[in-house]
C-alpha positions as CSV (number, residue, x, y, z in Angstrom):
1,X,94.0,259.0,-38.1
2,X,93.9,257.7,-34.5
3,X,92.2,254.5,-33.5
4,X,89.6,254.7,-30.9
5,X,90.6,253.3,-27.6
6,X,89.8,249.7,-26.8
7,X,86.9,248.8,-24.7
8,X,88.0,247.2,-21.6
9,X,86.1,244.0,-20.6
10,X,87.3,244.6,-17.0
11,X,85.3,247.8,-16.8
12,X,82.0,246.1,-17.4
13,X,80.0,245.8,-14.1
14,X,80.8,242.7,-12.0
15,X,83.7,241.4,-14.1
16,X,86.4,242.9,-11.9
17,X,84.8,241.4,-8.7
18,X,84.7,237.9,-10.3
19,X,88.3,238.3,-11.3
20,X,89.2,238.9,-7.7
21,X,87.3,235.8,-6.7
22,X,89.2,233.9,-9.4
23,X,92.4,235.1,-8.0
24,X,91.4,233.9,-4.5
25,X,90.2,230.5,-5.9
26,X,92.1,229.9,-9.1
27,X,90.2,226.7,-10.0
28,X,87.1,228.9,-10.3
29,X,88.5,230.4,-13.4
30,X,88.4,227.1,-15.2
31,X,85.0,226.6,-16.8
32,X,85.1,222.9,-16.3
33,X,85.7,223.4,-12.5
34,X,83.2,226.3,-12.1
35,X,80.3,224.1,-11.0
36,X,82.2,223.2,-7.9
37,X,81.9,226.9,-6.9
38,X,78.0,227.5,-7.3
39,X,78.1,231.1,-5.9
40,X,80.8,232.1,-8.4
41,X,79.0,230.3,-11.2
42,X,75.8,232.0,-10.4
43,X,77.3,235.4,-10.2
44,X,79.2,234.8,-13.4
45,X,76.1,233.9,-15.2
46,X,74.3,236.9,-14.0
47,X,77.2,239.2,-15.0
48,X,77.3,237.6,-18.5
49,X,73.5,238.0,-19.0
50,X,73.7,241.6,-17.9
51,X,76.7,242.5,-20.0
52,X,76.0,240.5,-23.2
53,X,72.4,239.4,-22.9
54,X,73.2,235.6,-22.6
55,X,75.0,233.2,-20.4
56,X,77.9,231.1,-21.5
57,X,75.7,228.0,-21.5
58,X,73.1,229.8,-23.7
59,X,76.0,231.0,-25.9
60,X,77.3,227.5,-26.4
61,X,73.7,226.5,-27.7
62,X,73.7,229.3,-30.3
63,X,73.9,228.1,-33.9
64,X,77.1,229.8,-35.3
65,X,77.4,230.9,-38.9
66,X,79.2,228.7,-41.4
67,X,82.1,231.3,-41.6
68,X,82.5,231.4,-37.7
69,X,86.1,232.0,-36.5
70,X,86.3,230.1,-33.2
71,X,88.0,233.0,-31.3
72,X,86.8,231.4,-28.0
73,X,89.0,228.3,-28.6
74,X,92.3,230.1,-28.9
75,X,95.1,230.1,-26.4
76,X,94.4,233.0,-23.9
77,X,97.3,235.2,-25.3
78,X,96.1,234.6,-28.8
79,X,92.5,235.3,-27.7
80,X,93.6,238.6,-26.2
81,X,95.2,239.6,-29.5
82,X,92.1,238.5,-31.5
83,X,89.8,240.6,-29.2
84,X,92.1,243.5,-29.4
85,X,91.9,243.4,-33.2
86,X,88.1,243.6,-32.8
87,X,88.3,246.6,-30.4
88,X,88.2,244.9,-26.9
89,X,91.0,244.8,-24.3
90,X,90.5,241.6,-22.4
91,X,93.7,241.9,-20.2
92,X,94.2,243.0,-16.7
93,X,96.4,245.9,-15.4
94,X,99.5,243.8,-16.0
95,X,98.5,243.1,-19.6
96,X,97.8,239.4,-18.9
97,X,94.6,237.8,-20.2
98,X,91.8,237.9,-17.6
99,X,91.6,234.8,-15.4
100,X,88.0,234.2,-16.4
101,X,88.4,235.0,-20.1
102,X,87.4,231.5,-21.1
103,X,84.0,232.2,-19.4
104,X,83.4,235.5,-21.2
105,X,84.9,234.8,-24.7
106,X,82.0,233.1,-26.4
107,X,79.2,235.5,-25.2
108,X,81.5,238.4,-26.0
109,X,82.4,237.1,-29.5
110,X,78.8,236.3,-30.3
111,X,77.6,239.8,-29.2
112,X,80.4,241.8,-30.8
113,X,79.9,240.0,-34.1
114,X,76.0,240.4,-33.9
115,X,75.2,236.7,-33.9
116,X,73.5,236.6,-30.5
117,X,73.2,238.7,-27.5
118,X,74.1,242.4,-27.4
119,X,77.0,244.5,-26.4
120,X,76.5,246.8,-23.4
121,X,75.9,250.5,-24.2
122,X,79.1,252.5,-24.8
123,X,78.9,256.3,-25.0
124,X,81.0,257.8,-27.8
125,X,84.1,259.7,-26.5
126,X,83.6,263.4,-26.2
127,X,84.6,265.4,-29.2
128,X,87.5,267.8,-28.6
129,X,86.2,271.3,-27.8
130,X,87.2,273.7,-30.4
131,X,87.7,277.4,-29.3
132,X,86.1,278.8,-32.3
133,X,84.2,281.5,-30.2
134,X,87.4,283.1,-29.2
135,X,88.7,283.1,-32.8
136,X,85.6,284.6,-34.0
137,X,85.8,287.4,-31.4
138,X,89.4,288.1,-32.4
139,X,88.5,288.3,-36.1
140,X,85.6,290.7,-35.4
141,X,88.0,292.9,-33.3
142,X,90.4,293.0,-36.2
143,X,87.6,293.8,-38.6
144,X,86.4,296.8,-36.5
145,X,90.0,298.2,-36.3
146,X,90.3,298.4,-40.2
């Protein structure tokens, strides 16, 4: 049985734009330095709210369950592996963890585990089209020839 493809965090609206801004201003990717870049911080909060239903600050205030696995505190490479195990690709095109992953990790973890917030809608992949109509037609033709 094949596993469904991972959902890419980078494909959510606004994430790619903020990654580009973090590339241009690397300090903006650090959550502790983000207040020095108010336009990026405001955009990041808006993107997080649109994607997961809560901002990182709201996510930090959420009471976590007793058995909470602190995925948001892992090293970025380990965090990428942990999210991949739960169905999310949080890497860029070069397979490196996203620059602003520390900003998205807690809201994403809370939403995907159903603790707070919500995951964005994701349509099921199309089912492969079966060509049963032509098979049926061929069977009918063979039946008539008998």
